[in-house]
C-alpha positions, 0 to 999 in steps of 0.5 A: 649303472651307465650315465647318460652324456646331456649336452649344455651350455656351460656359464662360460660359453654363456658369458662369452656368447653374451660379450659377443653379441654386446660388442656387436650391439654396441657398433650396429645399433648407431650405425643402423640409427644413422642409415635410418636418418640418412634414408629420411633425408633421402627421402626428404630430398627427392620429394622437394625434387619430385614437388618441383617437377611439379610446381614447374609444369603446373606453373607453366600450364596455369600461371602459377601452383602453390599446392602440391597435390596428396601425396606430394604434399609428403615425405615419404609419399605413402604411409606415415609422413616424416616431411611436410612439404608445402609451397612459399610465396614468390620473392626476389631472391628464390626465382619464383618460388621455393618449397620447404620440407619441415620435419613433422613434429612427431616424427623420427626426425624432429630432432634432426640437425639438418632441420628444415630442407629448402629448394627454391626455383634457381635450384639453390638448395638448404638447410635452415633451423637445425634442432640444436641451432647448428646446421651441418653443412648443406652436402652432409644434409643431401648426401653429398659432402 
């Protein structure tokens, strides 16, 4: 009688493979989430700069620009909104206008510690109302830190 040679995984090989996959997941998933959050923050910052450029141009042409065009009122510009943008009233401290990007209430950044991004006509960047009451340094939120 001849015996057929079959190949299969042993239990030990399977356990080693599962241990390696679990170790990779422990390090990869948090890193991926941090990367996604950083990307959303960069989208919010670039949308604020885009909106400021629009407000500057529209304000020079018509005297004032208090509303943003569709697509400019959200970040990212296309698709589901993660941040909503709006132009705030002019006052003595903001140089003529201020724009804010607030996380969407149902979006992935609703609990982000950076909270609401703000940019005014003087170029002053900021964050306010962090989700946990502690707002990180502006450089960290604006990806410059």
